[in-house]
N, C-alpha and C positions, 0 to 999 in steps of 0.2 A: 504493500500499499504506500509506504513511504517512498519507495523507489519510483512509483508512478508519479507521485507529487513532484519529486526532484526533476524528472524528465519534462513534465509539463511546465514547471517554472523555467527551466532552461530554454524550452521552446518559446515561451512567452518573451523572455529576455532577448532572444535572437530576433524574434519578429519585431520587437520594439526598436532594436538597433537598425534593422532594415528600413522600417518606416521612417525612423528619424533621419537616416541618410537620404532617403528619397525626398523627404520634406525639405531638407536643406537644399538639395539639388534643384528642387522645383521653386525655390525662392519663397519659402513659407513666411508667414507673418512673424514667426519666432526667430528669424535670423538676426544676428547681431546688428544693432542699430549704431553703426560706427560711420566714419567718414565715407566709406565706399557705399554703404547703404543709402545715405542721403545724396551722394553724388549721382548714383544710378537713377534715383527718383527725380533728380533735378531740383531738389529742395534747398541745396546749399552748394556753394562753389569754393574750391580751394585754388584751382587753376583750370585752364581751358586747353582742350586738345585741338590744335590747329596746325595746318601745314604751312601757314604763313608766318613770316619771321616778325612777330609782334610781341611786345611785352607791355604789361600794365604796371606802372609805378603808382603806388598809393601812399597817402600821407594821413596819419591819424592825429587826433587830439587838438587840432587847431580850431579856428584860425588864431594866429598870433601876429600882432602888428609888426613885429621885427622879423621873426623866423619865416613866416609864410611869405611875406613880401620879398625876402631875400631869395627864397626858393623859386618864387614866380619869375624873378629876373633871370635866373639860370635856365629855367624851363623855356622861357621866351626865346632865349638866344639859340636854343637847339630845336625849336618848333615842336617841343614835346607836349603832348596832351595827356593829362593824368587825372586821377580821382582823389579827392580830398574827403575823407570820412571825418566830418566835423562834429564837435560837441555843441549841443544846442545852446547852452548858456554862454558859450564863447562866441557863437554867432550873434547872440543878442548883445554881447558886450562890444563886438568888433564887426558890425554889419558891413562897413565899408571894405574891410579886408575880404569878407566873404563875397561881396559883389565883385571885387577885383578878380577873385578866383574864377568866377563865372564869366566875366568879361574877357578873360584871357582864353576862353574856350575849354576850360577844365570842367570836370564833373564834381558837383557838391553832393555828398551822400551823408547818410545818417549814422551817427556814432553814439547815440543816446544823449539825453539832455545833461545828465550829471556824471557821465562816465561811470556808470554803475556796472559792477562785476556781477553777472547773473549766476550766482552760485546755486547749485542744485540743492533742494528743490526751489524753483523760482515761481513767483506768482505771475500768472498771465496778465492780470490787471496792472501790475507794476511795469511789466514789459511794454504793454500797450501805452501806458501813460508816458513813459520815457520816450518812446518813439513818436507819439503824437505831439508832444511838446517841441521836439526837435523839428518835426515836419512843419509845424507852425512857423518856426523861425526860418526854415529853408524857403517856404512859400513867400515870406515877407521880403526876402532879398532876391529871390529868383522869379517869383510869379508862378511857380509850379512845384509839385511834389517831386521828391527824389524817388528812385526805384531800387536803391541798394542800401544795405544796412550791414555794419560790422559790429559785432558784440565786443566790448572792451575785454582785453585779455584773451580773446578767442574762446571765451567760455560759452558753451551752448548745451541745451538739452532739447528734448522733443517739444516741450511747451514753447520755448523761445522760437524754435523753427516754425512751428504751426502758427503762432501769433504773427510773427513778422511776415510770413508768406501770405497770410490772410489779409494783411494790410497792404499788400502789393510791394513789399520790401524784401528783396532777395538777400538772404544772409551770405556775406562774402568774407572768407578768411584770407589766407595767403599760401603761396607755395612753401612747403616745409623747408626747402633748401634756400629760401629767399627771405628769411627773417634777419634783417640787418642788425637788430638790437641797438640801433642808433640812439635810443633813449638812454642807454647806459654809457654813451660816449666812449666806445672802445678804440677810437682813433680813426682818422680819415682813411688811412690805408686799409685797415681791417674792414671798414664798411664797403669801400669801393671794390676791393679785391674779392670779397664774398659775392657781390652781385655779378661782377664780370666773370669770375671763375665758374659760377653755377648757371649762367644765363642760358635759358632754353626758350623756344617758342611757346607762347601761351602762359608764361610765368606771370604770377601776381606778386610783386615785391612790396614788402612792408617797410615803410619809413615813418617818421613822425615830423610834423612841422610845429610841434611845441614840446620842448623837453625842459627838465630842470637843469639849469646851468647852460653854458655856452654850447650851442648845437654844432655838430661837425657835419651835418647832413648836406648843407649847401656846398661846402668844399668837396665833399665826396662826389656829389652830382657833377661837379666840374670835371671829374676824372671819368665817371661812369658813362655819362651821355656821349661824349665824343668817341670813346672806345667802342661802345656798343653800336653807335651809328656807323662807325667804320666797318663793323662786322655785318652790317646790313639790317640791323634791327630797327623797327619803328616803334615809337612810344605812343600808346593809345589809352583811352579811358577803359575802365572795366566793362562798361556797357558796350563799347565798340568791340572789345576783345570777345565778349560773348557772341556778338553778331558774326564775328569772324571764325567762330568755332567750326570745326568740320561738320558737326551735326546741323548747325544753322545754315551753313553754306549748301549742304545737301538738300535741305528743305527749300531753300530759295531756288536752287537749280531745278528741282522738281516742279515748283510752282511756275517758273518761267517756261518750262517744257510744255505745260498745258496752255 
């Protein structure tokens, strides 16, 4: 009797393993909700797959009346278009700087109002309030809403992703090999060499246009931009980078074919 029970239990265990494997292969709802899960669904972006030689430079935590303006000068010299993930209360404090970002052809995007780190578990109501307050400031200086959002510290969970997407704000992080850590002021050479050494088509590079202490970002850009330009790269906004993805290009080509 006991022997029969042992055989049955073993059979059940084997069947469960087989079903579990099949469930994973079929993309079950229980699959790990990590970066690859959200990228596959199109709910969040770290970088873009594209055959075109384009890179998106992004700047967090501004606007800053000194640092942002200095960065804009360098970007202007190299005809680089970038995305600035701005803090709502800083847009309210420096609206003219935010307007200058826009007038130069750059993209102004949402980085929360108070630079809140959304540590798990996070309230959907708090996320929505932070994003709405910032959108209000963006509309004041630009006349329209943004379409992108970057969570401070890169912290995210399913609630944050669902809330931001429902508001029409696509969460954007950055290429893992392109975190310059310029906020820590590691040196102009360290910042520039990291970006240049790791540059790949479709990268999203993380910089900051507001740091504590004297920023090294502007000087690093003076090295990065001409070198990558020489290598054939173009500098585009994140929204343009998304449009240039292989997936979007294929959709456009299919549409034109009809």
